[in-house]
C-alpha positions as protocol buffer text, in pm:
chain_id: "A"
residue {
  index: 1
  type: MET
  ca { x: 0 y: 0 z: 0 }
}
residue {
  index: 2
  type: THR
  ca { x: 141 y: 336 z: -98 }
}
residue {
  index: 3
  type: LYS
  ca { x: 85 y: 679 z: 54 }
}
residue {
  index: 4
  type: ALA
  ca { x: -160 y: 757 z: -229 }
}
residue {
  index: 5
  type: ASP
  ca { x: -356 y: 441 z: -146 }
}
residue {
  index: 6
  type: ILE
  ca { x: -372 y: 542 z: 220 }
}
residue {
  index: 7
  type: ILE
  ca { x: -495 y: 888 z: 125 }
}
residue {
  index: 8
  type: ASN
  ca { x: -763 y: 736 z: -101 }
}
residue {
  index: 9
  type: GLU
  ca { x: -881 y: 494 z: 170 }
}
residue {
  index: 10
  type: ILE
  ca { x: -905 y: 767 z: 435 }
}
residue {
  index: 11
  type: SER
  ca { x: -1078 y: 1002 z: 192 }
}
residue {
  index: 12
  type: MET
  ca { x: -1340 y: 742 z: 102 }
}
residue {
  index: 13
  type: SER
  ca { x: -1407 y: 635 z: 461 }
}
residue {
  index: 14
  type: THR
  ca { x: -1428 y: 988 z: 607 }
}
residue {
  index: 15
  type: GLY
  ca { x: -1578 y: 1180 z: 315 }
}
residue {
  index: 16
  type: LEU
  ca { x: -1302 y: 1442 z: 331 }
}
residue {
  index: 17
  type: GLN
  ca { x: -1133 y: 1575 z: 20 }
}
residue {
  index: 18
  type: LYS
  ca { x: -810 y: 1412 z: -88 }
}
residue {
  index: 19
  type: LYS
  ca { x: -618 y: 1741 z: -53 }
}
residue {
  index: 20
  type: GLU
  ca { x: -719 y: 1772 z: 312 }
}
residue {
  index: 21
  type: VAL
  ca { x: -632 y: 1410 z: 387 }
}
residue {
  index: 22
  type: ALA
  ca { x: -298 y: 1444 z: 205 }
}
residue {
  index: 23
  type: ALA
  ca { x: -212 y: 1750 z: 415 }
}
residue {
  index: 24
  type: VAL
  ca { x: -293 y: 1561 z: 737 }
}
residue {
  index: 25
  type: VAL
  ca { x: -89 y: 1255 z: 633 }
}
residue {
  index: 26
  type: GLU
  ca { x: 208 y: 1474 z: 533 }
}
residue {
  index: 27
  type: CYS
  ca { x: 185 y: 1663 z: 862 }
}
residue {
  index: 28
  type: PHE
  ca { x: 173 y: 1335 z: 1058 }
}
residue {
  index: 29
  type: MET
  ca { x: 484 y: 1201 z: 885 }
}
residue {
  index: 30
  type: SER
  ca { x: 663 y: 1532 z: 930 }
}
residue {
  index: 31
  type: THR
  ca { x: 579 y: 1537 z: 1301 }
}
residue {
  index: 32
  type: VAL
  ca { x: 710 y: 1182 z: 1350 }
}
residue {
  index: 33
  type: LYS
  ca { x: 1032 y: 1265 z: 1162 }
}
residue {
  index: 34
  type: ASP
  ca { x: 1086 y: 1587 z: 1359 }
}
residue {
  index: 35
  type: SER
  ca { x: 1027 y: 1408 z: 1687 }
}
residue {
  index: 36
  type: LEU
  ca { x: 1285 y: 1141 z: 1604 }
}
residue {
  index: 37
  type: LEU
  ca { x: 1543 y: 1358 z: 1429 }
}
residue {
  index: 38
  type: GLU
  ca { x: 1536 y: 1691 z: 1608 }
}
residue {
  index: 39
  type: LYS
  ca { x: 1382 y: 1630 z: 1950 }
}
residue {
  index: 40
  type: ARG
  ca { x: 1531 y: 1278 z: 1982 }
}
residue {
  index: 41
  type: GLU
  ca { x: 1199 y: 1157 z: 2129 }
}
residue {
  index: 42
  type: ASN
  ca { x: 1025 y: 826 z: 2059 }
}
residue {
  index: 43
  type: VAL
  ca { x: 667 y: 832 z: 1925 }
}
residue {
  index: 44
  type: TYR
  ca { x: 417 y: 598 z: 2094 }
}
residue {
  index: 45
  type: LEU
  ca { x: 80 y: 516 z: 1930 }
}
residue {
  index: 46
  type: ARG
  ca { x: -128 y: 293 z: 2159 }
}
residue {
  index: 47
  type: GLY
  ca { x: -272 y: -11 z: 1988 }
}
residue {
  index: 48
  type: PHE
  ca { x: -51 y: 42 z: 1682 }
}
residue {
  index: 49
  type: GLY
  ca { x: 316 y: 62 z: 1777 }
}
residue {
  index: 50
  type: SER
  ca { x: 613 y: 284 z: 1850 }
}
residue {
  index: 51
  type: PHE
  ca { x: 860 y: 468 z: 1632 }
}
residue {
  index: 52
  type: ILE
  ca { x: 1181 y: 443 z: 1832 }
}
residue {
  index: 53
  type: ILE
  ca { x: 1547 y: 534 z: 1800 }
}
residue {
  index: 54
  type: LYS
  ca { x: 1786 y: 239 z: 1821 }
}
residue {
  index: 55
  type: HIS
  ca { x: 2151 y: 304 z: 1903 }
}
residue {
  index: 56
  type: ARG
  ca { x: 2414 y: 97 z: 1726 }
}
residue {
  index: 57
  type: ALA
  ca { x: 2753 y: 78 z: 1896 }
}
residue {
  index: 58
  type: ALA
  ca { x: 3079 y: 127 z: 1708 }
}
residue {
  index: 59
  type: LYS
  ca { x: 3223 y: -190 z: 1561 }
}
residue {
  index: 60
  type: THR
  ca { x: 3496 y: -316 z: 1335 }
}
residue {
  index: 61
  type: ALA
  ca { x: 3417 y: -479 z: 1005 }
}
residue {
  index: 62
  type: ARG
  ca { x: 3624 y: -655 z: 743 }
}
residue {
  index: 63
  type: ASN
  ca { x: 3654 y: -596 z: 372 }
}
residue {
  index: 64
  type: ILE
  ca { x: 3715 y: -951 z: 257 }
}
residue {
  index: 65
  type: GLN
  ca { x: 3820 y: -858 z: -97 }
}
residue {
  index: 66
  type: LYS
  ca { x: 4096 y: -621 z: 20 }
}
residue {
  index: 67
  type: ASN
  ca { x: 4165 y: -808 z: 346 }
}
residue {
  index: 68
  type: THR
  ca { x: 4140 y: -488 z: 551 }
}
residue {
  index: 69
  type: THR
  ca { x: 3947 y: -387 z: 859 }
}
residue {
  index: 70
  type: ILE
  ca { x: 3741 y: -72 z: 890 }
}
residue {
  index: 71
  type: THR
  ca { x: 3572 y: 94 z: 1184 }
}
residue {
  index: 72
  type: ILE
  ca { x: 3201 y: 167 z: 1165 }
}
residue {
  index: 73
  type: ASP
  ca { x: 3114 y: 459 z: 1391 }
}
residue {
  index: 74
  type: ALA
  ca { x: 2833 y: 445 z: 1646 }
}
residue {
  index: 75
  type: HIS
  ca { x: 2505 y: 567 z: 1500 }
}
residue {
  index: 76
  type: ASP
  ca { x: 2132 y: 583 z: 1561 }
}
residue {
  index: 77
  type: LEU
  ca { x: 1864 y: 426 z: 1344 }
}
residue {
  index: 78
  type: PRO
  ca { x: 1488 y: 480 z: 1333 }
}
residue {
  index: 79
  type: SER
  ca { x: 1284 y: 168 z: 1397 }
}
residue {
  index: 80
  type: PHE
  ca { x: 920 y: 65 z: 1426 }
}
residue {
  index: 81
  type: LYS
  ca { x: 809 y: -169 z: 1703 }
}
residue {
  index: 82
  type: PRO
  ca { x: 449 y: -294 z: 1669 }
}
residue {
  index: 83
  type: SER
  ca { x: 229 y: -313 z: 1979 }
}
residue {
  index: 84
  type: LYS
  ca { x: 141 y: -646 z: 2138 }
}
residue {
  index: 85
  type: SER
  ca { x: -222 y: -617 z: 2029 }
}
residue {
  index: 86
  type: PHE
  ca { x: -107 y: -550 z: 1670 }
}
residue {
  index: 87
  type: ILE
  ca { x: 124 y: -853 z: 1678 }
}
residue {
  index: 88
  type: ASN
  ca { x: -152 y: -1074 z: 1822 }
}
residue {
  index: 89
  type: ALA
  ca { x: -395 y: -957 z: 1552 }
}
residue {
  index: 90
  type: MET
  ca { x: -139 y: -1050 z: 1284 }
}
residue {
  index: 91
  type: LYS
  ca { x: -93 y: -1396 z: 1438 }
}
residue {
  index: 92
  type: ALA
  ca { x: -467 y: -1468 z: 1449 }
}
């Protein structure tokens, strides 16, 4: 399902215009990105899941072709963790 499909589904189920729904969806995604990137805060949506920041420690890796080792710096990654009720619904 693409963003356009989501906008169409919401528009049909709510009766709102696609432009209004698109603005709300864009604002939602922007708010989640800003919370993770700028504020460094996790986003929790009850019954759906959490957008969280995962920290990856620094590590050494090998380039097998050149037989050298490189250092990968510590970094943060965005991640989505579904809620327990969402996971249980998928299992059923």
